[in-house]
VODREN-237424 format. One record per atom (N, C-alpha, C, O): residue in three letters; x, y, z negated. Coordinates in steps of 0.2 Angstrom, whole numbers, padded with zeros to 4 digits, always signed. Atoms other than C-alpha are relative to their C-alpha. Layout:
BEGIN
ALAXYZ ...
//
This chain:
BEGIN
MET-0003+0000-0008 MET+0590+0152-0678 MET+0003-0006+0002 MET+0007-0009-0001 GLY+0000+0009+0001 GLY+0590+0134-0670 GLY+0006+0001+0003 GLY+0009+0006+0005 ILE-0006+0001-0004 ILE+0603+0128-0662 ILE+0003+0001+0010 ILE+0008+0000+0012 GLY+0001-0002-0005 GLY+0598+0133-0643 GLY+0007+0006-0004 GLY+0013+0007-0003 GLY-0002-0007-0001 GLY+0602+0151-0652 GLY+0006+0002+0000 GLY+0009+0005+0004 ARG-0007+0003+0000 ARG+0618+0147-0658 ARG+0005+0000+0004 ARG+0010+0003+0004 LEU-0004+0002-0004 LEU+0624+0141-0645 LEU+0000+0005+0007 LEU+0004+0006+0011 VAL+0001-0005-0007 VAL+0618+0155-0632 VAL+0005+0006-0004 VAL+0011+0007-0002 ASN-0006-0003+0004 ASN+0626+0167-0647 ASN+0009-0002+0002 ASN+0013+0003+0001 ALA-0008+0001+0002 ALA+0645+0157-0646 ALA+0000+0001+0008 ALA+0006+0003+0009 ILE-0001+0001-0005 ILE+0642+0156-0625 ILE+0004+0009-0002 ILE+0009+0011-0004 GLN-0001-0006+0000 GLN+0639+0175-0628 GLN+0006+0007-0001 GLN+0007+0013+0002 ALA-0005-0003+0003 ALA+0654+0181-0639 ALA+0006-0006+0005 ALA+0012-0003+0005 ARG-0005+0002-0004 ARG+0665+0169-0628 ARG+0003+0004+0008 ARG+0008+0005+0011 ALA-0002-0006-0010 ALA+0661+0180-0609 ALA+0001+0006-0009 ALA+0004+0002-0013 ILE-0003-0008+0002 ILE+0664+0198-0623 ILE+0006-0002+0001 ILE+0008+0000+0006 GLU-0005+0003-0001 GLU+0681+0187-0626 GLU+0007+0002+0003 GLU+0013+0004+0002 ARG-0006-0001-0008 ARG+0686+0185-0609 ARG-0001+0004+0003 ARG+0001+0003+0009 GLY+0004-0005-0003 GLY+0677+0201-0603 GLY-0002+0004+0003 GLY-0003+0009+0006 HIS+0009+0001-0006 HIS+0663+0196-0595 HIS-0004+0006-0004 HIS-0004+0008-0009 GLN+0006-0005+0004 GLN+0650+0209-0597 GLN-0008-0002+0000 GLN-0013+0000-0003 ARG+0008+0002-0002 ARG+0635+0200-0591 ARG-0001-0012+0002 ARG+0002-0017+0004 ILE+0002+0009-0001 ILE+0628+0180-0591 ILE-0005+0000+0004 ILE-0009+0004+0002 VAL+0008+0002-0002 VAL+0613+0174-0579 VAL+0002-0006+0000 VAL+0007-0009+0000 LEU+0002+0008-0001 LEU+0607+0158-0578 LEU-0006+0000+0002 LEU-0009+0006+0002 SER+0004-0002-0003 SER+0592+0153-0571 SER-0005-0007-0007 SER-0003-0011-0011 VAL+0004+0006+0003 VAL+0575+0144-0579 VAL-0004+0002+0003 VAL-0005+0008+0007 SER+0008-0001-0003 SER+0558+0139-0575 SER-0005+0004-0004 SER-0008+0003-0010 PRO+0006-0006+0004 PRO+0545+0153-0581 PRO-0004-0005-0004 PRO-0008-0003-0009 ASP+0008+0004+0004 ASP+0534+0139-0587 ASP+0005-0002-0004 ASP+0001-0004-0008 ASN-0004+0000+0006 ASN+0548+0135-0599 ASN+0000+0003-0005 ASN+0004+0007-0007 ALA+0000-0007+0005 ALA+0541+0145-0612 ALA+0003+0000-0007 ALA+0002+0004-0012 ASP-0002+0003+0007 ASP+0550+0137-0626 ASP+0007+0003+0001 ASP+0010+0006-0004 ALA-0005-0002-0001 ALA+0567+0142-0617 ALA-0001+0007+0000 ALA+0002+0011-0003 VAL-0002-0010-0002 VAL+0561+0160-0609 VAL+0001+0001-0007 VAL+0006+0003-0010 MET-0003-0003+0007 MET+0558+0163-0627 MET+0006+0001-0002 MET+0008+0007-0003 MET-0010-0001+0005 MET+0575+0161-0635 MET+0002+0004+0004 MET+0003+0010+0002 TYR-0004-0004-0002 TYR+0583+0166-0621 TYR-0002+0009+0000 TYR+0001+0014+0002 ARG+0003-0008-0001 ARG+0573+0183-0622 ARG+0002+0003-0008 ARG+0004+0009-0010 ARG-0005+0000+0010 ARG+0579+0182-0644 ARG+0004+0002+0005 ARG+0002+0007+0008 GLN-0005+0001-0002 GLN+0595+0181-0634 GLN+0002+0008+0003 GLN+0008+0010+0003 GLY-0001-0005-0003 GLY+0593+0198-0625 GLY+0002-0001+0008 GLY+0006+0001+0011 PHE+0000+0001-0005 PHE+0591+0191-0609 PHE-0006+0001+0006 PHE-0012-0001+0004 THR+0006-0004-0005 THR+0579+0199-0593 THR-0002-0004+0006 THR+0002-0008+0006 PHE+0001+0003-0006 PHE+0572+0190-0578 PHE+0002+0004+0005 PHE+0000+0009+0005 LEU-0003-0004-0008 LEU+0581+0196-0561 LEU-0009-0003+0006 LEU-0014-0007+0005 PRO+0005+0001-0005 PRO+0569+0196-0546 PRO+0005-0005+0005 PRO+0007-0005+0011 GLU-0002+0005-0007 GLU+0577+0182-0539 GLU-0001-0008-0003 GLU-0001-0010-0009 TRP+0005+0006-0001 TRP+0571+0162-0535 TRP+0005-0002+0003 TRP+0009+0001+0007 GLU-0001+0004-0004 GLU+0578+0146-0531 GLU-0001-0004-0003 GLU-0001-0004-0009 PRO+0001+0007+0000 PRO+0574+0127-0527 PRO+0005+0000-0007 PRO+0010+0002-0006 LEU-0001+0002+0000 LEU+0578+0121-0541 LEU+0006-0008+0002 LEU+0002-0012+0005 ALA-0003+0003-0002 ALA+0594+0108-0537 ALA-0001-0008+0001 ALA+0000-0012+0006 SER+0001+0009+0002 SER+0590+0089-0545 SER-0008+0001+0002 SER-0011-0004+0002 GLN+0005+0003-0002 GLN+0572+0093-0538 GLN-0002+0006+0003 GLN-0002+0011+0001 PRO-0001-0008-0006 PRO+0568+0105-0523 PRO-0006+0002-0001 PRO-0008+0007-0001 GLY+0009-0004+0002 GLY+0549+0106-0529 GLY-0004+0007-0003 GLY-0008+0011-0001 VAL+0001-0004+0005 VAL+0551+0116-0544 VAL+0006+0007+0003 VAL+0012+0006+0005 ASN-0002-0006-0001 ASN+0556+0133-0541 ASN+0002+0005-0008 ASN-0002+0006-0012 VAL-0002-0002+0006 VAL+0568+0143-0556 VAL+0003+0007+0001 VAL+0005+0008+0007 GLN+0001-0008-0001 GLN+0571+0163-0558 GLN+0006+0000-0005 GLN+0006-0003-0011 LYS-0005-0002+0004 LYS+0587+0168-0564 LYS-0006+0006-0006 LYS-0012+0009-0007 MET+0001-0005+0006 MET+0588+0178-0580 MET+0007+0007+0001 MET+0009+0008+0007 GLU-0005-0003+0000 GLU+0602+0191-0583 GLU+0002+0002-0009 GLU-0003+0004-0012 TRP-0001-0005+0005 TRP+0611+0198-0599 TRP+0007+0003+0001 TRP+0012+0002+0005 LYS-0006-0005-0003 LYS+0623+0210-0601 LYS+0002+0004-0007 LYS-0003+0007-0011 THR-0003-0004+0005 THR+0635+0218-0615 THR+0000+0008-0003 THR+0004+0012-0001 ASP+0001-0007+0000 ASP+0630+0234-0622 ASP+0007+0005+0001 ASP+0007+0011+0000 ARG-0006-0002-0002 ARG+0648+0238-0618 ARG-0002+0006+0006 ARG+0003+0009+0009 
//
């Protein structure tokens, strides 16, 4: 597992420690490496899109991770 995967694992563990049951993030579906990493960590796409704030011509899609609890 690379650094990105370890970072996401740490964020997931912290969310659980704090009583959160889900994490939502935004990613460009064209960013295949990021999408693959998030999918390996259990994230799934939501049917929600929004323009990237720093680049309004780029749309990002939300992904969600839920705890098993």
